[in-house]
PLY file of the C-alpha trace (Angstrom):
ply
format ascii 1.0
element vertex 241
property float x
property float y
property float z
element edge 240
property int vertex1
property int vertex2
end_header
-53.11 37.69 27.93
-51.90 34.20 29.42
-47.80 33.45 28.18
-47.25 30.01 26.53
-46.24 27.72 29.25
-42.97 26.52 27.06
-41.14 28.02 24.50
-41.27 26.47 21.02
-37.87 24.52 20.46
-35.75 26.51 18.27
-34.39 24.38 15.26
-31.72 25.39 12.54
-32.10 23.58 8.86
-29.15 23.52 6.83
-29.52 22.31 3.71
-28.33 23.87 -0.04
-31.93 22.45 -1.69
-34.29 25.00 -1.44
-37.01 22.45 -2.42
-36.31 20.73 0.60
-35.55 23.62 3.13
-38.72 25.39 1.91
-41.30 22.61 2.56
-39.50 21.14 5.60
-39.22 24.32 7.16
-42.63 24.75 6.87
-43.74 21.34 8.05
-41.60 21.63 11.25
-43.04 25.05 12.04
-46.48 23.45 11.79
-45.06 20.75 14.29
-44.11 23.19 17.07
-40.92 24.31 16.27
-39.21 27.75 15.70
-37.27 27.05 12.38
-34.29 28.90 10.62
-32.91 27.87 7.38
-29.25 28.25 6.27
-28.44 27.63 2.75
-25.04 25.69 3.30
-22.74 24.33 6.03
-20.83 27.83 5.91
-23.82 29.89 6.59
-24.80 27.36 9.17
-21.87 28.11 11.21
-22.40 31.74 11.02
-26.10 31.25 12.14
-24.83 29.13 15.16
-22.32 31.83 16.01
-25.04 34.48 15.88
-27.61 32.39 17.99
-27.04 28.86 19.14
-30.25 26.94 18.27
-31.70 23.72 20.43
-30.98 21.43 17.78
-29.60 21.64 14.17
-30.68 19.40 11.22
-28.18 19.25 8.63
-27.37 17.74 5.37
-24.13 16.01 4.44
-23.40 16.94 1.17
-23.26 20.56 0.72
-20.80 23.36 -0.81
-18.49 25.31 1.03
-18.78 23.30 4.04
-20.11 19.80 4.17
-22.53 18.17 6.90
-19.44 16.31 8.37
-16.81 19.29 8.57
-20.02 21.29 10.20
-20.13 18.78 12.70
-15.86 18.65 13.48
-16.23 22.55 13.73
-18.98 22.65 15.86
-17.52 19.93 18.23
-14.13 21.62 18.09
-15.66 24.74 19.72
-16.69 22.30 22.33
-20.19 23.19 21.94
-22.48 20.14 21.80
-25.65 21.33 20.83
-27.51 18.46 19.27
-27.03 17.68 15.34
-29.03 15.23 13.52
-27.37 14.64 10.16
-29.49 13.83 6.67
-27.46 10.79 4.67
-27.95 9.37 1.45
-29.47 5.90 1.41
-26.82 3.01 0.74
-23.76 4.82 1.92
-22.90 2.99 5.29
-19.77 4.66 5.26
-21.40 8.00 5.75
-23.76 6.72 8.46
-20.85 5.28 10.48
-18.73 8.46 9.89
-21.82 10.83 10.67
-21.64 9.09 14.51
-17.88 8.92 14.96
-17.73 12.61 13.99
-20.31 13.53 16.86
-23.69 13.50 15.20
-26.25 12.50 17.75
-28.22 10.81 15.09
-29.20 10.73 11.11
-31.53 10.06 9.00
-31.53 8.61 5.50
-32.86 10.81 2.39
-35.34 10.64 1.43
-37.21 10.01 4.50
-40.63 10.48 5.92
-40.72 14.04 7.71
-42.75 12.54 10.58
-39.84 10.38 11.08
-37.72 13.23 11.22
-39.92 14.76 13.86
-39.85 11.74 16.22
-36.12 11.72 15.94
-35.83 15.44 16.73
-38.21 14.91 19.64
-36.24 11.85 21.13
-32.29 13.86 20.56
-34.43 16.81 22.80
-35.47 14.48 25.42
-32.07 13.14 25.56
-30.31 16.39 25.56
-32.66 17.78 28.21
-31.78 14.79 30.59
-28.11 15.66 30.09
-27.38 12.57 27.78
-25.83 15.24 25.09
-22.62 15.32 26.96
-22.30 11.48 26.11
-20.97 12.00 23.16
-18.14 13.96 24.14
-17.14 11.35 27.03
-14.50 9.08 26.50
-16.06 6.75 29.07
-19.61 5.88 29.65
-21.21 3.91 32.67
-24.60 2.30 33.37
-24.81 0.37 36.87
-21.74 -1.48 37.29
-20.77 -1.41 33.51
-18.02 0.67 31.90
-17.17 1.42 28.52
-14.32 2.88 27.35
-14.67 4.39 23.89
-11.06 5.56 22.82
-9.54 1.97 24.15
-12.59 -0.37 22.81
-12.68 -2.06 26.19
-15.80 -2.72 28.60
-15.93 -3.88 32.27
-18.48 -5.01 34.58
-17.09 -3.93 38.07
-13.69 -5.25 38.14
-13.63 -7.68 35.25
-13.11 -6.89 31.80
-15.63 -8.33 29.10
-14.42 -10.29 26.04
-16.95 -8.81 23.19
-16.93 -9.29 19.75
-16.13 -6.02 17.77
-19.78 -5.64 16.64
-21.44 -6.31 20.13
-19.17 -3.78 21.54
-20.40 -1.46 19.07
-23.62 -2.15 19.53
-23.23 -1.72 23.25
-21.92 1.79 22.61
-24.65 2.67 20.43
-27.32 1.65 22.95
-25.46 3.44 25.73
-25.46 6.80 23.61
-29.03 6.46 23.27
-30.42 5.23 26.62
-34.12 4.78 27.51
-35.21 4.57 23.54
-36.68 1.96 21.60
-34.64 1.01 18.51
-35.79 -1.17 16.01
-33.82 -4.10 14.70
-33.84 -2.41 11.12
-32.59 0.89 12.66
-29.74 -0.97 14.89
-29.06 -3.08 11.39
-28.86 0.16 9.35
-27.01 2.20 12.11
-24.01 -0.48 12.49
-24.07 -2.71 9.57
-25.75 -0.43 6.90
-28.62 -1.83 4.76
-26.24 -2.67 2.32
-24.86 -5.17 4.05
-25.47 -8.73 3.41
-27.60 -9.61 6.49
-30.61 -9.64 8.05
-32.00 -8.38 11.27
-31.12 -11.78 12.86
-27.68 -10.51 13.09
-28.86 -7.91 15.51
-30.43 -10.52 17.74
-27.20 -12.59 17.77
-25.35 -9.65 19.02
-27.96 -8.84 21.48
-28.01 -12.19 23.03
-24.26 -11.96 23.38
-24.41 -8.81 25.44
-27.05 -10.30 27.29
-24.74 -12.97 28.27
-21.86 -10.71 28.83
-24.16 -8.26 30.93
-25.53 -11.16 32.97
-29.16 -10.21 31.95
-31.50 -13.08 32.22
-34.92 -14.12 30.54
-36.83 -13.02 33.99
-34.59 -10.18 34.85
-33.18 -7.77 32.14
-31.27 -5.29 34.14
-29.83 -3.61 30.96
-31.43 -4.58 27.92
-35.19 -4.82 27.48
-37.23 -6.49 24.52
-39.82 -3.98 23.36
-42.57 -6.71 22.26
-42.57 -6.38 18.13
-40.65 -3.08 18.45
-36.95 -3.91 18.92
-34.59 -3.14 22.16
-34.41 -0.81 24.93
-30.92 0.07 26.90
-32.79 0.57 30.44
-30.53 2.14 32.74
-29.22 5.45 32.89
-26.07 6.23 31.48
-23.47 8.98 32.86
-20.09 10.32 31.84
-17.41 7.80 33.89
0 1
1 2
2 3
3 4
4 5
5 6
6 7
7 8
8 9
9 10
10 11
11 12
12 13
13 14
14 15
15 16
16 17
17 18
18 19
19 20
20 21
21 22
22 23
23 24
24 25
25 26
26 27
27 28
28 29
29 30
30 31
31 32
32 33
33 34
34 35
35 36
36 37
37 38
38 39
39 40
40 41
41 42
42 43
43 44
44 45
45 46
46 47
47 48
48 49
49 50
50 51
51 52
52 53
53 54
54 55
55 56
56 57
57 58
58 59
59 60
60 61
61 62
62 63
63 64
64 65
65 66
66 67
67 68
68 69
69 70
70 71
71 72
72 73
73 74
74 75
75 76
76 77
77 78
78 79
79 80
80 81
81 82
82 83
83 84
84 85
85 86
86 87
87 88
88 89
89 90
90 91
91 92
92 93
93 94
94 95
95 96
96 97
97 98
98 99
99 100
100 101
101 102
102 103
103 104
104 105
105 106
106 107
107 108
108 109
109 110
110 111
111 112
112 113
113 114
114 115
115 116
116 117
117 118
118 119
119 120
120 121
121 122
122 123
123 124
124 125
125 126
126 127
127 128
128 129
129 130
130 131
131 132
132 133
133 134
134 135
135 136
136 137
137 138
138 139
139 140
140 141
141 142
142 143
143 144
144 145
145 146
146 147
147 148
148 149
149 150
150 151
151 152
152 153
153 154
154 155
155 156
156 157
157 158
158 159
159 160
160 161
161 162
162 163
163 164
164 165
165 166
166 167
167 168
168 169
169 170
170 171
171 172
172 173
173 174
174 175
175 176
176 177
177 178
178 179
179 180
180 181
181 182
182 183
183 184
184 185
185 186
186 187
187 188
188 189
189 190
190 191
191 192
192 193
193 194
194 195
195 196
196 197
197 198
198 199
199 200
200 201
201 202
202 203
203 204
204 205
205 206
206 207
207 208
208 209
209 210
210 211
211 212
212 213
213 214
214 215
215 216
216 217
217 218
218 219
219 220
220 221
221 222
222 223
223 224
224 225
225 226
226 227
227 228
228 229
229 230
230 231
231 232
232 233
233 234
234 235
235 236
236 237
237 238
238 239
239 240
C-alpha cells in the first residue's frame, strides 16, 4: 500500500454553536482537513495543551473563555500557531481587536465556507514560509523598508517616512500578509470596517500614498502591485527585523 504523500492539515474548530460546528467540521473534513472540535474557549485551550494543531478556527463570542482571551492565552505561552477568528458583521472594533490581540486573520459571520477554506490555506501557506512569526515581531523588514510596529514609525534605508495613520496601518497589514492578493473590500473591512462611512476609493488613496513614500512607480512596482480587477499584492518577502 502506498502512503499518502502529505498529511492532512490538523484544524481545531472552537465554537459553542453545535449547529455551526457540526456542519462546518464535516465540510472541512471533506475539503481535506483533519478536524477536532471544542465547544468553547476553555475546552479549546485544553485541546491545544493535549495536541497542538496546525491551525485554529475560533469564534469570538463564547462562554468561559471568549475568542480574544483564547488568543491572548495562546500568545502568552509564546505559542504562535495560526489562529483565524470568527467575528460578528458590523463590529469593526472586534475586527481590529482580533488582529491586535495576535490573530492571523478573521472572517465575518455569517460567511461562505469556501471563503474560510481559502483563508485557512492562505494562512497555512504563510505559516509554512515562516511568516507566522511576523505577528510576534516588533519590527518588520522588506527590502530597504523597516516598520517599527510599537513605535509606529517607518524607514526607507536611513530616511524616516512620514505617513498618515491609516497608510501606516495599511502598510503594517500588507507586510503581515505578504504575497497575498487583497481585494479593496477586504482591506476596507479590515482597516476601516464596513460600517465606516467611506468607499473602496479610501483604500486606493492610501495605496497611492504608500507608493509615493516607498518609491514605487507606474513602470516598476517593487513593493505594491495591482492585481487587475482583484486588488493589491505586497510583493517582497517580509522578515523579522
